[in-house]
Wavefront OBJ file of the C-alpha trace (Angstrom):
o trace
v 0.000 0.000 0.000
v 1.325 3.412 -0.875
v 1.593 6.310 1.523
v 1.258 10.074 1.130
v 4.981 10.354 0.695
v 5.235 8.152 -2.411
v 1.703 8.351 -3.864
v 2.797 10.756 -6.630
v 5.395 8.212 -7.773
v 2.795 5.460 -8.311
v 2.472 6.073 -12.020
v 3.335 4.106 -15.104
v 5.642 6.456 -16.998
v 6.678 5.051 -20.394
v 10.164 5.920 -21.585
v 10.453 6.241 -25.355
v 13.080 8.950 -25.752
v 16.380 9.768 -24.045
v 14.928 12.951 -22.505
v 12.209 10.868 -20.825
v 14.868 8.597 -19.341
v 16.861 11.613 -18.143
v 13.701 13.029 -16.547
v 13.016 9.710 -14.794
v 16.595 9.625 -13.509
v 16.279 13.171 -12.172
v 12.986 12.463 -10.399
v 14.363 9.280 -8.855
v 17.542 11.101 -7.774
v 15.517 13.915 -6.156
v 13.460 11.382 -4.227
v 16.568 9.517 -3.090
v 18.158 12.822 -2.010
v 15.139 13.876 0.055
v 14.923 10.342 1.502
v 11.482 9.567 0.080
v 13.114 6.611 -1.691
v 16.128 4.472 -1.038
v 17.882 2.544 -3.783
v 17.662 -1.230 -3.580
v 21.033 -2.326 -4.980
v 21.087 -5.238 -7.411
v 23.873 -7.630 -6.371
v 24.146 -8.837 -9.985
v 24.630 -5.366 -11.491
v 28.464 -5.544 -11.499
v 28.276 -8.922 -13.248
v 26.046 -7.398 -15.919
v 28.353 -4.401 -16.399
v 25.534 -2.114 -15.308
v 26.640 1.294 -14.069
v 25.396 2.364 -10.649
v 22.299 4.509 -10.318
v 24.337 7.273 -8.687
v 26.775 7.336 -11.611
v 24.028 7.384 -14.255
v 21.977 9.999 -12.381
v 25.074 12.206 -12.141
v 25.423 12.184 -15.930
v 27.635 9.112 -16.326
v 27.487 6.588 -19.127
v 24.370 4.589 -19.767
v 24.475 0.837 -19.920
v 22.798 -1.064 -22.740
v 20.104 -2.362 -20.385
v 19.554 -0.798 -16.983
v 17.238 -1.737 -14.150
v 17.193 0.246 -10.937
v 14.952 -0.584 -7.983
v 13.806 1.730 -5.206
v 11.776 1.430 -2.012
v 9.719 4.056 -0.206
v 11.385 4.759 3.120
v 8.023 5.160 4.839
v 5.707 2.415 3.528
v 8.059 0.057 1.674
v 6.387 0.405 -1.744
v 8.852 -0.728 -4.437
v 9.493 0.950 -7.789
v 11.400 -0.043 -10.923
v 13.169 2.192 -13.433
v 14.034 0.183 -16.552
v 15.550 1.282 -19.852
v 16.947 -0.562 -22.856
v 19.199 1.948 -24.575
v 21.204 -0.215 -26.981
v 18.409 -0.666 -29.526
v 16.369 2.228 -28.194
v 13.311 0.147 -27.355
v 12.668 2.299 -24.274
v 11.520 1.355 -20.828
v 9.439 2.691 -17.959
v 9.153 3.935 -14.404
v 6.501 1.978 -12.518
v 5.557 0.549 -9.171
v 7.021 -2.949 -8.946
v 3.575 -4.425 -8.367
v 1.676 -3.060 -11.376
v -1.542 -4.796 -10.360
v -2.315 -2.068 -7.856
v -4.390 0.874 -9.015
v -2.120 3.167 -10.979
v -2.721 6.790 -11.673
v -2.833 7.654 -15.371
v 0.546 8.585 -16.867
v 1.393 12.271 -16.810
v 2.719 13.920 -19.906
v 6.380 14.943 -19.580
v 7.213 18.618 -19.507
v 10.606 19.411 -20.907
l 1 2 3 4 5 6 7 8 9 10 11 12 13 14 15 16 17 18 19 20 21 22 23 24 25 26 27 28 29 30 31 32 33 34 35 36 37 38 39 40 41 42 43 44 45 46 47 48 49 50 51 52 53 54 55 56 57 58 59 60 61 62 63 64 65 66 67 68 69 70 71 72 73 74 75 76 77 78 79 80 81 82 83 84 85 86 87 88 89 90 91 92 93 94 95 96 97 98 99 100 101 102 103 104 105 106 107 108 109 110
């Protein structure tokens, strides 16, 4: 169940263009910085040659396929940021359990 703190993040946000991925990274980074979210590290990321979320969010190189997971620090709701950049097939920001009621996607600004 979501809480007031993370309710605005419970959206399915499709990523089709690099600017949409950059926007998703920035929003996730802001929420990690203000401690709304904490990153859930993937122990297999180094084996997959995936850069860290911190490095990518700071403007570092993008991996071919990236999956970053986050958890709300108040209620424990989990979120996934996924992007496939090699072929440009896109990705999404979404709650990990999509079966819950999602708010409609918001159009990106910028």
